[in-house]
C-alpha positions as CSV (number, residue, x, y, z in Angstrom):
1,M,53.4,56.7,99.1
2,D,50.8,55.9,96.6
3,F,51.7,52.8,94.5
4,G,49.5,53.9,91.6
5,Q,51.3,57.2,91.3
6,I,54.7,55.5,91.4
7,V,53.7,53.2,88.6
8,A,52.2,56.0,86.5
9,E,55.4,58.1,86.9
10,N,57.9,55.3,86.3
11,Q,56.2,52.8,84.0
12,S,57.7,54.2,80.8
13,L,61.2,54.4,82.3
14,V,61.1,50.7,83.5
15,F,59.4,49.3,80.3
16,S,61.6,51.3,77.8
17,F,64.8,50.2,79.5
18,A,63.7,46.6,79.5
19,L,62.6,46.8,75.9
20,R,65.8,48.4,74.7
21,F,67.9,45.9,76.7
22,L,66.0,42.7,75.8
23,R,64.7,43.7,72.4
24,N,61.6,41.7,73.1
25,R,58.3,43.3,73.9
26,E,56.7,40.4,75.7
27,G,59.8,39.8,77.8
28,A,60.1,43.5,78.6
29,E,56.4,43.6,79.7
30,E,56.8,40.6,81.9
31,L,60.0,41.9,83.6
32,A,58.4,45.4,84.1
33,Q,55.4,43.8,85.7
34,D,57.6,41.6,88.0
35,V,59.7,44.6,89.0
36,F,56.5,46.6,90.0
37,L,55.2,43.6,91.9
38,Q,58.5,43.4,93.7
39,L,58.2,47.2,94.5
40,Y,54.7,46.7,95.8
41,E,56.0,44.1,98.3
42,K,58.7,46.5,99.5
43,L,56.6,49.7,99.3
44,R,57.1,50.4,103.1
45,Q,60.8,50.7,102.6
46,I,60.5,53.4,99.9
47,E,61.1,56.8,101.4
48,S,60.3,59.2,98.5
49,P,59.4,59.4,94.9
50,A,63.1,59.9,94.0
51,H,64.0,56.8,96.0
52,A,61.3,54.8,94.2
53,T,62.7,55.8,90.8
54,W,66.2,54.9,91.9
55,W,65.0,51.6,93.3
56,L,63.0,50.8,90.1
57,R,66.0,51.7,87.8
58,R,68.3,49.5,89.8
59,A,65.8,46.6,89.9
60,I,65.1,46.6,86.2
61,C,68.8,46.8,85.3
62,H,69.6,43.8,87.4
63,R,66.6,41.8,86.2
64,C,67.4,42.5,82.6
65,I,71.0,41.4,83.1
66,D,69.8,38.2,84.7
67,E,67.3,37.6,82.0
68,A,69.8,38.1,79.2
69,R,72.2,35.7,80.9
70,R,69.4,33.1,81.2
71,R,68.5,33.5,77.5
72,R,72.1,33.1,76.5
73,L,72.1,29.7,78.3
74,R,68.8,28.7,76.7
75,P,68.3,30.6,73.4
76,R,64.8,30.7,71.9
77,V,63.9,31.3,68.3
78,G,60.4,32.2,67.3
79,L,58.1,34.7,65.8
80,E,59.0,37.3,68.3
81,S,62.5,37.5,66.7
82,A,61.0,38.6,63.4
83,P,61.1,42.4,63.0
84,E,57.9,44.4,63.3
85,P,56.8,46.4,60.3
86,A,58.2,49.8,60.9
87,A,56.3,53.0,60.6
88,E,58.1,55.9,58.9
89,T,60.0,58.0,61.4
90,A,61.6,61.5,61.2
91,E,65.0,60.2,62.3
92,A,68.0,61.3,60.3
93,D,69.3,57.8,59.5
94,P,67.0,55.0,60.6
95,L,69.3,52.3,59.2
96,L,72.2,53.6,61.3
97,N,69.9,53.7,64.4
98,E,68.8,50.1,63.8
99,R,72.4,49.0,63.2
100,L,73.4,50.8,66.5
101,R,70.6,49.0,68.4
102,G,71.8,45.7,67.0
103,L,75.4,46.4,67.9
104,I,74.5,47.5,71.4
105,A,72.4,44.4,71.8
106,D,75.6,42.3,71.1
107,L,77.5,43.9,73.9
108,P,78.0,42.0,77.2
109,E,75.2,42.4,79.7
110,N,76.9,44.9,82.1
111,A,78.3,47.0,79.2
112,R,74.9,47.1,77.6
113,A,73.3,48.2,80.8
114,V,75.9,50.9,81.3
115,M,75.4,52.2,77.7
116,L,71.6,52.2,78.0
117,L,71.6,54.0,81.4
118,R,74.1,56.6,79.9
119,Y,72.5,57.3,76.5
120,Q,68.9,56.3,77.0
121,D,68.3,57.5,80.6
122,D,71.0,60.2,80.4
123,L,72.6,59.3,83.8
124,D,76.0,60.4,84.8
125,P,78.7,57.7,85.5
126,S,78.4,58.2,89.3
127,D,74.6,57.6,89.1
128,I,75.1,54.5,86.9
129,A,77.7,53.2,89.4
130,A,75.1,53.6,92.2
131,V,72.4,51.8,90.2
132,L,74.6,48.9,89.1
133,D,76.6,48.8,92.3
134,M,80.0,49.0,90.6
135,P,82.9,51.5,90.9
136,V,82.7,54.7,88.8
137,S,86.0,53.7,87.2
138,T,84.4,50.5,86.0
139,V,81.4,52.4,84.5
140,K,83.8,54.7,82.7
141,S,85.8,51.8,81.5
142,H,82.6,50.1,80.1
143,L,81.6,53.3,78.4
144,H,85.1,53.8,76.8
145,R,85.5,50.2,75.7
146,S,81.9,49.9,74.4
147,L,82.2,53.1,72.4
148,A,85.4,51.9,70.9
149,V,83.9,48.5,70.0
150,L,80.8,50.2,68.4
151,R,83.0,52.6,66.4
152,G,85.1,49.7,65.1
153,R,82.2,47.6,64.2
154,L,80.4,50.4,62.4
155,Q,83.6,51.2,60.5
156,R,84.0,47.5,59.5
157,Q,80.4,47.4,58.4
158,E,81.0,50.5,56.2
159,V,84.0,48.8,54.6
160,C,82.0,45.7,53.9
161,R,79.2,47.5,52.2
């Protein structure tokens, strides 16, 4: 297997997951780089391009969860927390999308990973269970509870407006 080809085919998947999970560009870049370095060290164990994608998805999910837990124990505040100036987008409601991103970022780490794998990467619950090494019923439970929490928080925000 050609490492360069694996990186080219999967770098956007790995980086975009890390960026959405951590909401920090520098942290996402660093984690993505670490995951690809880890893959390079284990390249002989990779059997196919599909196996490489699965391995990378699993590795970045677990690394993001670990990093989020570390950050919770030692929170940092700096310029990176200031929002970037946004370019105009063609999204239907950019304020709603930003609120949703913020609400998803407030979910516990495992629930956040499940939500991102389901709605960003469009994985089925059985695939998510394999990536995160948890039962399918737990994945479905995370999805159900997370969606209920997000609905409730959005409704409360609408009432407070």
